[in-house]
C-alpha positions in Angstrom: 37.1 25.5 -23.8 35.3 22.7 -25.6 31.6 22.2 -26.0 29.6 20.3 -23.4 30.4 16.6 -23.5 27.7 14.0 -23.8 27.3 10.6 -22.3 24.7 7.8 -22.4 22.6 6.8 -19.4 20.3 3.8 -18.7 16.7 4.9 -18.4 16.1 2.1 -15.9 18.9 2.2 -13.4 20.7 5.5 -14.3 24.0 3.8 -15.1 26.2 5.9 -17.4 28.4 4.6 -20.2 30.7 6.3 -22.7 28.8 5.2 -25.8 25.6 3.6 -26.8 25.2 -0.1 -26.2 22.2 -2.3 -26.7 22.2 -3.8 -23.2 22.9 -2.0 -19.9 26.0 -3.4 -18.2 24.6 -2.9 -14.7 21.0 -4.0 -14.8 21.1 -6.1 -18.0 18.1 -4.3 -19.5 17.8 -4.2 -23.2 17.1 -1.0 -25.2 17.3 1.4 -22.2 20.5 3.3 -23.0 19.8 6.9 -24.1 21.9 9.8 -25.0 21.9 12.4 -22.1 23.9 15.6 -22.6 25.6 16.8 -19.4 24.6 20.4 -19.4 27.0 22.8 -17.8 29.9 20.4 -17.9 32.9 21.7 -19.9 36.6 20.8 -20.3 39.2 23.3 -19.2 42.9 22.3 -19.7 41.9 18.6 -20.0 39.8 18.7 -16.8 36.0 18.4 -16.5 34.6 21.3 -14.6 31.0 22.6 -14.0 30.2 25.9 -15.6 28.1 28.4 -13.7 24.6 29.1 -15.0 21.8 31.5 -14.3 19.5 30.2 -11.5 15.8 29.6 -12.5 14.6 31.3 -9.3 16.6 33.3 -6.7 17.3 31.7 -3.3 15.0 32.9 -0.5 14.9 32.4 3.3 13.0 29.3 4.1 10.6 31.4 6.3 9.7 33.5 3.2 8.5 30.5 1.2 4.7 30.5 0.8 2.8 27.4 2.0 -0.6 28.0 0.4 0.4 26.2 -2.8 1.6 23.1 -0.8 -1.4 22.6 1.4 -3.4 19.4 0.9 -7.0 19.6 -0.3 -9.4 16.7 0.7 -10.5 14.4 -2.0 -13.8 13.6 -0.4 -12.7 9.9 0.2 -11.7 9.8 3.9 -9.6 6.6 3.7 -7.6 7.9 0.7 -7.1 11.3 2.5 -5.7 9.3 5.5 -3.0 7.7 3.3 -2.2 10.8 1.4 -1.7 12.9 4.5 -4.9 15.0 4.3 -5.6 15.1 0.5 -4.1 16.0 -2.8 -1.5 18.8 -3.0 -1.6 21.1 -6.0 1.0 19.9 -8.5 1.5 16.5 -6.9 1.8 13.4 -9.0 0.4 10.2 -7.4 1.1 6.8 -8.7 -1.5 4.1 -7.8 -0.4 0.6 -8.5 -2.2 -2.7 -8.0 -3.1 -6.0 -9.6 -5.8 -6.3 -12.3 -9.3 -6.4 -10.8 -8.3 -4.9 -7.4 -10.6 -1.9 -7.9 -8.1 0.9 -8.9 -10.3 2.3 -11.6 -13.4 2.1 -9.5 -11.7 3.9 -6.7 -10.3 6.7 -8.9 -13.7 7.1 -10.7 -15.2 7.7 -7.2 -12.4 10.2 -6.4 -13.0 12.0 -9.7 -16.7 12.2 -9.1 -16.3 13.5 -5.5 -13.8 16.2 -6.8 -16.2 17.2 -9.6 -19.1 17.5 -7.1 -16.9 19.6 -4.8 -15.9 21.8 -7.7 -19.5 22.4 -8.6 -20.3 23.6 -5.1 -17.5 26.2 -5.3 -19.4 28.3 -7.7 -17.2 30.8 -9.5 -14.0 28.9 -8.6 -15.4 25.7 -10.2 -13.3 23.7 -12.6 -13.9 20.3 -14.3 -12.2 17.0 -13.6 -10.6 15.1 -16.5 -10.5 11.3 -16.5 -8.3 10.0 -19.3 -8.6 6.3 -20.0 -6.4 4.4 -22.4 -7.5 0.9 -21.4 -11.3 1.1 -21.8 -13.7 2.8 -24.1 -15.7 5.8 -22.9 -18.9 3.6 -22.9 -17.3 1.1 -20.6 -16.3 3.8 -18.1 -19.8 5.3 -18.3 -21.4 1.9 -17.5 -19.2 1.7 -14.4 -20.0 5.2 -13.4 -23.8 4.5 -13.7 -23.4 1.4 -11.5 -21.4 3.2 -8.8 -23.2 6.6 -9.0 -20.2 8.5 -10.2 -21.9 10.5 -13.0 -21.5 14.3 -12.7 -21.7 17.2 -15.2 -18.3 18.5 -14.1 -16.6 15.1 -14.7 -15.2 14.8 -18.2 -14.1 11.6 -19.9 -11.5 11.2 -22.6 -10.6 7.9 -24.2 -7.1 8.8 -25.4 -3.8 6.9 -25.5 -1.7 9.6 -27.0 0.0 12.1 -24.8 -0.5 15.1 -27.1 -4.2 14.5 -27.2 -4.4 14.5 -23.4 -2.4 17.7 -23.3 -4.9 19.2 -25.8 -7.8 18.3 -23.5 -5.9 19.9 -20.6 -5.6 23.1 -22.6 -9.2 23.1 -23.5 -10.8 22.2 -20.2 -8.3 23.6 -17.6 -9.3 20.9 -15.1 -8.6 20.9 -11.4 -7.6 17.2 -11.4 -6.3 14.8 -14.0 -6.6 11.0 -13.7 -4.7 8.8 -16.3 -5.7 5.2 -16.4 -3.1 3.9 -17.1 0.3 5.3 -17.7 1.4 2.1 -19.5 -1.2 2.7 -22.2 -0.2 6.3 -23.0 2.5 6.9 -25.7 4.4 10.0 -26.8 5.2 10.8 -30.4 8.4 12.5 -29.3 10.2 9.2 -28.4 10.5 5.8 -30.0 9.2 2.6 -28.6 5.9 0.9 -28.1 3.3 1.9 -25.4 4.2 0.3 -22.0 7.9 0.1 -22.8 10.6 1.6 -20.6 11.3 4.6 -22.8 7.7 5.5 -23.4 6.6 5.1 -19.8 9.5 7.2 -18.5 8.9 9.9 -21.2 5.1 10.1 -20.5 5.7 10.3 -16.7 8.3 13.0 -17.1 6.0 15.1 -19.3 3.0 14.8 -17.1 5.1 15.6 -14.0 6.4 18.8 -15.7 2.8 19.8 -16.6 1.6 19.1 -13.0 4.4 21.3 -11.5 4.0 24.1 -14.0 0.2 24.3 -13.7 -0.3 23.3 -10.1 -2.4 20.4 -11.3 -2.7 17.3 -9.2 -2.3 14.2 -11.4 -3.1 10.6 -10.5 -1.5 7.9 -12.6 -2.6 4.2 -12.6 0.3 1.8 -12.9 0.5 -1.9 -13.6 2.4 -4.3 -11.4 4.6 -7.3 -12.2 4.2 -10.9 -11.1 5.9 -10.2 -7.8 3.6 -7.2 -7.1 6.1 -4.4 -7.7 5.4 -1.4 -10.0 5.9 -2.3 -13.6 8.2 -0.2 -15.7 11.5 1.5 -14.9 12.5 1.8 -11.3 13.1 5.5 -11.8 9.3 5.9 -12.3 8.8 5.8 -8.5 11.4 8.5 -8.1 9.8 10.8 -10.5 6.4 10.9 -8.8 5.6 12.4 -5.4 3.4 9.7 -3.9 3.4 5.9 -4.6 0.3 4.0 -3.4 -0.2 0.2 -3.5 -3.7 -1.1 -3.8 -4.0 -4.7 -2.8 -6.4 -7.4 -1.8 -7.5 -10.9 -2.4 -9.8 -11.1 -5.4 -12.0 -13.6 -3.5 -12.5 -11.2 -0.6 -14.2 -7.8 -0.5 -11.4 -6.2 1.6 -9.0 -3.9 -0.1 -6.0 -2.2 1.6 -4.4 1.0 0.3 -0.8 1.3 1.5 1.5 4.3 1.3 4.9 3.3 -0.1 6.3 6.8 -0.7 4.8 10.2 0.3 6.6 13.5 0.0 3.7 15.4 1.7 2.9 13.1 4.6 3.5 9.8 6.4 4.6 6.9 4.2 3.3 4.2 6.5 -0.4 4.8 6.6 -3.0 2.2 5.5 -6.5 2.8 4.2 -9.2 0.1 4.3 -12.0 -0.2 1.6 -14.7 -2.7 0.9 -15.6 -3.6 -2.7 -19.3 -3.9 -3.2 -21.6 -4.3 -6.2 -22.4 -0.6 -6.2 -18.8 0.6 -5.9 -16.1 0.8 -3.3 -16.5 2.4 0.1 -14.1 3.3 2.8 -14.2 1.4 6.1 -13.4 3.6 9.0 -13.5 0.8 11.6 -12.4 -2.3 9.7 -11.7 -4.6 12.8 -15.1 -6.2 12.4 -14.2 -7.4 8.9 -11.3 -9.5 10.3 -13.2 -11.3 13.1 -15.7 -14.0 12.6 -18.9 -13.4 14.6 -19.8 -16.1 17.2 -23.2 -15.9 18.9 -22.2 -18.6 21.4 -19.1 -19.3 23.4 -15.7 -19.2 21.8 -14.8 -22.1 19.5 -11.7 -24.3 19.9 -8.9 -23.4 17.5 -9.5 -19.6 17.5 -7.5 -16.7 18.9 -7.8 -12.9 18.5 -4.7 -10.8 18.0 -4.1 -7.1 17.3 -1.9 -6.3 14.3 -0.6 -2.9 13.3 -1.0 -1.8 9.7 0.9 1.5 9.3 -0.3 3.4 12.4 -3.7 1.6 12.6 -4.3 -1.3 15.0 -6.6 -4.0 13.6 -8.1 -6.9 15.4 -7.7 -10.1 13.5 -8.9 -13.6 14.2 -6.5 -16.5 13.7 -8.0 -19.9 13.2 -6.4 -23.4 13.4 -7.5 -26.9 12.6 -5.7 -30.1 13.6 -7.0 -33.1 11.9 -6.1 -36.8 11.6 -3.7 -39.1 13.4 -0.8 -41.4 12.4 -0.6 -39.8 8.9 2.7 -40.7 7.3 3.1 -37.3 5.5 0.8 -34.8 7.2 -0.1 -31.6 5.4 0.6 -28.1 6.5 -1.6 -25.5 4.9 -1.5 -21.7 5.5 -3.8 -18.9 4.4 -3.1 -15.3 5.2 -0.1 -16.0 7.4 3.6 -16.3 6.8 4.2 -20.0 6.2 7.8 -19.9 7.5 6.8 -18.4 10.8 3.9 -20.8 11.1 6.3 -23.7 10.6 8.6 -22.2 13.3 5.7 -21.9 15.8 4.6 -25.5 15.1 8.2 -26.7 15.8 8.3 -24.8 19.1 5.0 -26.2 20.1 6.1 -29.7 19.3 9.5 -29.5 21.0 8.9 -27.3 24.0 5.2 -27.3 24.8 4.4 -31.0 24.4 1.8 -30.4 21.6 2.2 -33.5 19.4 1.7 -32.5 15.8 4.1 -34.7 13.9 1.4 -37.2 12.7 -1.5 -34.8 12.2 -2.5 -32.3 9.5 -2.4 -28.6 10.6 -4.4 -25.8 8.9 -4.0 -22.2 9.9 -5.8 -19.2 8.4 -7.0 -15.6 9.1 -10.5 -14.3 8.7 -11.8 -11.8 6.2 -8.9 -11.9 3.8 -6.4 -10.3 6.2 -2.7 -11.0 5.6 -0.4 -11.0 8.7 3.3 -10.9 8.3 4.5 -9.3 11.6 5.9 -11.6 14.3 3.5 -10.2 16.9 0.9 -12.8 15.8 3.1 -15.7 16.8 1.5 -16.2 20.2 -2.0 -16.1 18.7 -1.0 -18.8 16.2 0.5 -21.0 18.9 -2.5 -20.7 21.2 -4.9 -21.3 18.3 -3.1 -24.5 17.3 -2.9 -25.7 20.9 -6.6 -25.0 21.4 -7.5 -27.0 18.3 -5.2 -29.9 19.2 -6.6 -30.2 22.7 -10.1 -29.1 21.8 -10.1 -26.5 24.5 -11.4 -23.0 23.6 -9.6 -19.9 24.9 -11.5 -17.7 27.3 -13.9 -15.2 25.9 -13.0 -11.6 25.5 -9.3 -12.4 25.2 -6.6 -10.9 22.9 -3.0 -12.2 22.6 0.0 -10.3 21.3 3.6 -11.5 21.3 6.5 -12.8 19.3 7.9 -16.3 20.0 11.5 -17.2 19.8 13.0 -20.6 19.0 13.7 -21.3 22.7 10.0 -20.6 23.6 10.5 -17.1 25.0 7.8 -14.5 24.4 9.5 -11.4 23.1 8.3 -7.8 23.4 6.6 -6.1 20.4 6.1 -2.5 19.5 2.9 -0.5 20.1 1.4 -2.8 22.8 -0.4 0.2 24.5 -2.0 1.2 21.2 -3.0 -2.4 20.4 -4.6 -2.9 23.8 -6.4 0.4 23.6 -8.1 -0.7 20.4 -9.0 -4.1 22.0 -10.5 -2.4 25.0 -12.5 0.0 22.8 -14.1 -3.0 21.0 -15.1 -4.7 24.3 -12.3 -7.1 25.1 -11.6 -7.5 28.7 -8.4 -9.7 29.0 -5.1 -9.7 27.2 -1.9 -11.7 27.2 1.2 -9.7 26.3 5.0 -10.1 26.6 6.6 -9.4 30.0 8.1 -5.9 30.3 5.8 -4.2 27.8 5.8 -0.9 29.8 2.0 -0.5 30.1 0.6 2.7 31.5 -2.0 3.0 34.2 -4.8 3.8 31.8 -4.2 0.6 29.9 -4.1 -1.5 33.0 -7.4 0.1 34.1 -9.1 -0.5 30.8 -8.2 -4.2 30.3 -7.0 -7.0 32.5 -3.4 -7.8 31.4 -1.4 -11.0 31.9 2.3 -10.6 31.2 4.3 -13.7 30.2 7.9 -14.3 29.4 7.6 -17.9 27.9 5.1 -19.9 26.0 4.6 -22.7 28.5 3.4 -20.4 31.4 1.0 -18.6 29.0 -0.5 -22.0 28.0 -0.8 -23.1 31.6 -2.5 -19.8 32.6 -5.1 -20.3 29.9 -5.8 -23.9 30.6 -4.0 -25.3 27.6 
């Protein structure tokens, strides 16, 4: 029986090779091949077999497993708790990613301050909160904390970029929560490579995850994003952590959305809404008002209200359109907050099947409040807003429209129509246009007047377009 054999594995994609090479043959990444012993694999008679080892813990019936250590504890920020599934679980590792300036540090500083205040109220069970920053100085973080009101005696700040120093702070303070801002700035002396590199990021995350599990310490890591918006660093980083959150929003808007990408302790399709203000960031429990322009008078031509679903939350959004000019040789098509390919498709359907002449005019379509709509359920609202702008006829007041439009002009069914109309009725809307066969219940029909349509042309005729 020979000793355990060794192989080399790519730290980015996990591809194995027989010997070290500079570039991974599978993902083409440079410098990611590392030696990885295959523990427990031995050779017997020329064959590779797995040797039996001592289990770390004995197997138990699933009903005998305790649940107290896996129950979520609220953070004090309701919108964050909604996305997390109730709060932070002891030992959980959360990765929060987002573009620079989105408000990640502001949000986590607020979370740390709320956790510190809750810890102080617990009396004998109180424990501090540690905020480790590797991107800013302690003075810069203190200035932000003064501005947002996040200063607390139980909130400790450490400006460290070395993993060993952070572990030393953990041993000294024994905190109840650790925030690391950001994981790309922390390095470990145990491995080679510069901070932010694939090897360093993976090693730091593995070490912090092991600490979190062994001590029952919830850890929140801030992660950078690439140009396309995905989490920077090795893809395996998302598999190491328990929760992956994406913090996004237009920097020219105050609206911020927190999306759950992965969650081992709760739903992975929830969305939290925040508003970025001068004095910090606050959760918005009822964000539909941010996405609708307020009109004191009658509805304006070129506007339509639709109901989108972000995660499990229905949100009312206003779609606006402007048709300008005539006999323009190369008319412009501008889109903001909408899917440009779907808008182009809707304009083609209007031109070809609904007799709305747009070939010589410029068409501008946008959403209100910085909201981004990608789901097809907004097609009907886009079509009606453009038709209203072209013919200068406003849609009736108190109306919401939901439906996907096909290339032949049919209005297709969408998911969650009952939930969408319930939200519209709650906010005072009295009429709705939905696809035919939406399977509405009696309560929905009693709360709001519904018009079911199967094609675009009848919908336009019913609304006077």
